[in-house]
PLY file of the C-alpha trace (Angstrom):
ply
format ascii 1.0
element vertex 306
property float x
property float y
property float z
element edge 305
property int vertex1
property int vertex2
end_header
173.01 183.43 176.76
173.08 182.17 180.30
169.81 183.93 181.25
167.50 180.94 180.73
169.56 178.68 182.96
169.76 181.34 185.67
166.03 181.92 185.39
165.38 178.20 185.72
167.51 178.07 188.86
165.64 181.02 190.35
162.27 179.43 189.58
163.43 176.12 191.06
164.59 177.87 194.23
161.27 179.72 194.54
159.38 176.45 194.14
161.43 174.88 196.94
160.68 177.78 199.28
156.96 177.61 198.54
157.03 173.87 199.11
158.64 174.35 202.52
155.93 176.88 203.39
153.29 174.24 202.55
151.93 175.94 199.42
151.05 173.41 196.73
149.47 175.68 194.13
146.08 174.08 194.89
144.04 176.28 197.27
141.69 173.37 198.09
144.64 171.32 199.36
146.27 174.22 201.17
143.04 174.94 203.07
142.18 171.37 204.04
141.21 171.43 207.74
142.86 169.14 210.23
140.91 166.05 211.34
138.39 166.67 214.16
139.44 165.99 217.73
137.09 163.49 219.36
135.75 164.69 222.74
136.61 162.49 225.71
133.08 161.53 226.75
131.60 159.33 229.42
129.83 156.33 227.80
127.01 154.11 229.00
126.70 150.38 229.54
123.41 148.47 229.63
121.56 148.14 232.94
121.02 144.66 234.30
119.07 143.36 237.31
121.21 143.10 240.41
122.77 146.56 240.19
122.72 148.22 243.61
120.60 151.33 242.99
121.35 152.98 246.33
123.64 155.69 244.90
122.12 156.18 241.45
120.26 159.10 239.92
117.71 158.40 237.18
116.63 160.56 234.24
114.95 160.15 230.86
117.12 158.97 227.96
116.67 161.50 225.17
116.81 160.11 221.64
118.76 162.83 219.88
122.31 163.61 218.80
125.02 163.71 221.45
126.24 167.29 221.76
129.42 168.49 223.48
130.03 172.18 224.19
133.78 172.57 224.70
133.53 176.14 225.95
133.83 177.66 222.48
132.02 175.46 219.98
129.40 172.73 219.77
130.64 169.31 218.63
129.18 165.89 217.90
130.48 162.84 219.74
132.73 162.18 216.75
134.29 165.65 217.01
132.55 167.25 214.02
131.57 170.87 214.53
127.81 171.46 214.70
126.86 174.43 212.55
124.23 175.81 214.90
123.00 179.40 214.47
124.98 181.95 216.48
121.97 182.76 218.64
121.65 179.12 219.74
124.97 179.13 221.65
125.15 182.84 222.48
126.13 183.44 226.11
127.07 179.82 226.84
129.82 179.41 229.47
133.51 178.67 228.86
133.14 175.46 230.87
132.22 172.27 228.91
128.65 170.96 228.81
127.59 167.43 227.84
124.08 166.83 226.56
121.69 165.81 223.82
120.56 167.89 220.85
116.92 166.85 220.90
113.85 167.65 218.81
111.26 165.84 220.93
110.15 162.27 221.60
110.20 160.14 218.48
111.91 162.90 216.45
115.44 161.51 216.08
115.39 161.85 212.27
114.47 165.53 212.52
117.15 166.18 215.12
119.78 164.36 213.10
118.86 166.20 209.89
119.03 169.58 211.64
122.40 168.89 213.24
123.92 167.63 209.95
123.12 170.83 208.03
126.24 172.75 206.99
124.15 175.88 206.53
121.92 176.04 209.62
118.19 176.33 208.96
116.94 178.84 211.49
113.37 177.52 211.63
114.60 173.95 212.21
116.86 175.03 215.06
113.95 176.84 216.71
112.53 173.37 217.37
115.73 172.01 218.94
116.65 171.71 222.61
120.03 171.14 224.23
119.27 168.74 227.08
122.26 169.15 229.40
123.02 166.17 231.63
126.63 166.68 232.78
129.59 169.06 233.20
132.77 167.25 232.07
135.14 169.93 233.39
133.78 169.87 236.96
136.05 167.98 239.38
133.29 166.91 241.77
131.11 163.83 241.96
127.99 163.56 239.81
125.82 164.52 242.77
127.89 167.70 243.13
127.85 168.29 239.37
124.05 168.28 239.29
123.94 171.47 241.39
126.66 173.11 239.27
124.87 172.12 236.06
121.54 173.52 237.21
123.26 176.79 238.18
124.98 177.00 234.78
121.74 176.44 232.86
119.96 179.03 235.01
122.76 181.49 234.21
122.45 180.81 230.47
118.74 181.62 230.76
117.66 180.36 227.34
114.48 178.26 226.89
116.21 175.86 224.48
118.92 174.97 227.02
117.41 172.59 229.56
118.94 170.88 232.59
117.88 167.22 232.53
115.80 166.40 235.61
117.54 163.92 237.92
115.74 161.98 240.66
116.98 159.33 243.04
116.52 155.73 241.93
114.78 153.43 244.40
114.06 149.83 243.44
114.33 147.65 240.36
110.54 147.35 240.12
110.06 151.11 240.38
112.75 151.65 237.74
111.05 149.32 235.26
107.66 150.92 235.92
109.13 154.36 235.24
110.81 153.11 232.07
107.54 151.68 230.72
105.73 154.97 231.42
108.37 156.90 229.48
108.35 154.44 226.56
104.54 154.43 226.42
104.66 158.23 226.17
107.03 158.00 223.19
110.37 158.18 224.98
113.34 155.89 224.51
114.08 154.80 228.07
116.05 155.90 231.13
119.61 156.68 232.19
121.20 155.81 235.52
124.18 157.78 236.84
126.13 156.84 239.95
126.16 159.77 242.37
129.71 159.17 243.63
131.25 158.91 240.15
133.70 161.40 238.65
133.47 162.37 235.00
135.79 159.97 233.18
136.03 159.10 229.49
135.19 155.44 229.99
132.38 152.91 229.63
131.48 151.35 232.98
128.67 150.92 235.50
128.87 154.60 236.53
126.51 155.31 233.61
123.81 152.83 232.56
120.99 152.91 230.01
117.66 151.27 230.80
115.62 150.30 227.73
113.03 147.63 226.86
115.40 146.37 224.15
119.05 146.66 223.20
120.48 148.65 220.32
123.79 148.28 218.52
125.45 149.24 215.27
126.70 147.24 212.30
128.32 148.00 208.98
126.52 146.98 205.78
128.66 144.52 203.78
126.07 143.22 201.30
122.48 143.07 200.08
120.37 139.94 199.81
117.71 140.03 197.08
114.08 139.78 198.15
111.58 137.09 197.23
107.82 136.94 196.96
106.31 140.34 197.72
109.84 141.73 198.00
110.95 140.48 194.59
113.02 143.13 192.87
113.73 144.80 196.21
116.00 144.20 199.17
115.28 141.07 201.16
117.83 141.56 203.93
120.92 143.54 204.79
124.09 141.53 205.31
125.95 143.29 208.09
129.10 143.00 210.17
128.85 143.79 213.86
130.82 146.60 215.48
132.06 146.71 219.07
129.28 148.33 221.09
128.28 147.62 224.69
126.66 144.20 225.16
126.19 143.51 221.43
127.71 140.77 219.29
131.48 140.51 219.07
132.99 142.81 216.46
133.33 141.25 213.00
130.40 138.82 213.27
128.28 138.67 210.10
124.51 138.20 210.14
121.38 139.38 208.34
118.79 142.04 209.17
115.54 141.46 207.29
112.88 143.17 209.40
112.14 146.77 210.30
112.77 148.06 206.76
110.13 150.10 204.93
109.28 149.45 201.27
111.12 152.67 200.38
114.22 151.45 202.21
113.94 148.11 200.43
113.86 149.88 197.06
116.75 152.15 198.06
118.68 150.22 200.72
121.52 151.62 202.82
124.66 151.33 200.67
127.49 148.92 201.37
129.86 150.58 203.81
127.20 152.56 205.65
126.55 152.07 209.37
123.07 151.11 210.58
121.47 150.88 213.99
119.61 147.67 214.76
117.51 146.49 217.69
117.74 143.03 219.25
116.79 140.95 222.28
119.88 139.30 223.67
122.26 136.92 221.91
122.01 133.29 220.82
124.46 130.69 222.15
126.54 131.40 219.04
126.67 135.10 219.93
124.31 136.23 217.14
121.80 139.02 217.98
118.30 137.57 218.45
115.40 139.11 216.47
117.65 141.76 214.90
115.52 144.53 213.42
116.57 147.58 211.40
116.09 150.94 213.15
117.83 153.57 211.01
120.96 154.58 209.18
123.42 156.13 211.63
124.29 159.61 210.31
127.21 159.65 212.73
128.31 156.10 213.63
128.90 157.20 217.21
126.04 159.47 218.01
123.27 157.34 219.44
123.91 153.77 220.44
127.09 154.18 222.42
126.13 157.13 224.51
0 1
1 2
2 3
3 4
4 5
5 6
6 7
7 8
8 9
9 10
10 11
11 12
12 13
13 14
14 15
15 16
16 17
17 18
18 19
19 20
20 21
21 22
22 23
23 24
24 25
25 26
26 27
27 28
28 29
29 30
30 31
31 32
32 33
33 34
34 35
35 36
36 37
37 38
38 39
39 40
40 41
41 42
42 43
43 44
44 45
45 46
46 47
47 48
48 49
49 50
50 51
51 52
52 53
53 54
54 55
55 56
56 57
57 58
58 59
59 60
60 61
61 62
62 63
63 64
64 65
65 66
66 67
67 68
68 69
69 70
70 71
71 72
72 73
73 74
74 75
75 76
76 77
77 78
78 79
79 80
80 81
81 82
82 83
83 84
84 85
85 86
86 87
87 88
88 89
89 90
90 91
91 92
92 93
93 94
94 95
95 96
96 97
97 98
98 99
99 100
100 101
101 102
102 103
103 104
104 105
105 106
106 107
107 108
108 109
109 110
110 111
111 112
112 113
113 114
114 115
115 116
116 117
117 118
118 119
119 120
120 121
121 122
122 123
123 124
124 125
125 126
126 127
127 128
128 129
129 130
130 131
131 132
132 133
133 134
134 135
135 136
136 137
137 138
138 139
139 140
140 141
141 142
142 143
143 144
144 145
145 146
146 147
147 148
148 149
149 150
150 151
151 152
152 153
153 154
154 155
155 156
156 157
157 158
158 159
159 160
160 161
161 162
162 163
163 164
164 165
165 166
166 167
167 168
168 169
169 170
170 171
171 172
172 173
173 174
174 175
175 176
176 177
177 178
178 179
179 180
180 181
181 182
182 183
183 184
184 185
185 186
186 187
187 188
188 189
189 190
190 191
191 192
192 193
193 194
194 195
195 196
196 197
197 198
198 199
199 200
200 201
201 202
202 203
203 204
204 205
205 206
206 207
207 208
208 209
209 210
210 211
211 212
212 213
213 214
214 215
215 216
216 217
217 218
218 219
219 220
220 221
221 222
222 223
223 224
224 225
225 226
226 227
227 228
228 229
229 230
230 231
231 232
232 233
233 234
234 235
235 236
236 237
237 238
238 239
239 240
240 241
241 242
242 243
243 244
244 245
245 246
246 247
247 248
248 249
249 250
250 251
251 252
252 253
253 254
254 255
255 256
256 257
257 258
258 259
259 260
260 261
261 262
262 263
263 264
264 265
265 266
266 267
267 268
268 269
269 270
270 271
271 272
272 273
273 274
274 275
275 276
276 277
277 278
278 279
279 280
280 281
281 282
282 283
283 284
284 285
285 286
286 287
287 288
288 289
289 290
290 291
291 292
292 293
293 294
294 295
295 296
296 297
297 298
298 299
299 300
300 301
301 302
302 303
303 304
304 305
């Protein structure tokens, strides 16, 4: 007669124990991974005339996806694990490597698509390179880290792992001439790295990007309907600026109406997505001048802020 009540108490007690152990009865909830840990990376500011170039190294700026090897796995700048094939990272050292997952000049979309795949496509990864430009775990200056980095890449001995070539900067005029040669050949620009700098997770003049224009990111907050030949399509994106280097102050709203293809106008980036835009300085009101759409940022942190 008292069996049901005793059984209920036993079931209740079992449920409490399972709850304490974190079992919810829903395997999908029980197996939810913890949020990714964002790598502490060195970030770049924008080069400006007047910088003393005496202690800087210069290299090409590779337009790919920032990749961070933590000694065990390959991560994006945002901390998401990159599902690269096992052979791609086989034999890599336990020491961290900082670089760019790159598919070639003008091939950012292909690189981004390859890196985003949850099931790695072997043929796509055969066209990827890991362009290594720093060793975050090395305690020496950047000049000292260059030698260590070159030795590490030589030890890895894989054709898809490449040490970025570093040469000494000379003058402002020579720097601009080099930048224009790289851009004309399809590259994005140059990077400057102070030789005496230590690897620190900060954004300062120790690392500078040299480009013929400035890039930044903004969040889409609305769509403006098109007129004339764009009737029935998108006329402009209404965006809100995000904090990024020398761009507009965070939270500023403005429109981006150029740089979009007809396909993008028919199927515009959705509200809430993050886009990369290009501009040429700011107006007196702080609004980006000649803002032009570049692409949707697959990872809001992967390209502009590096």
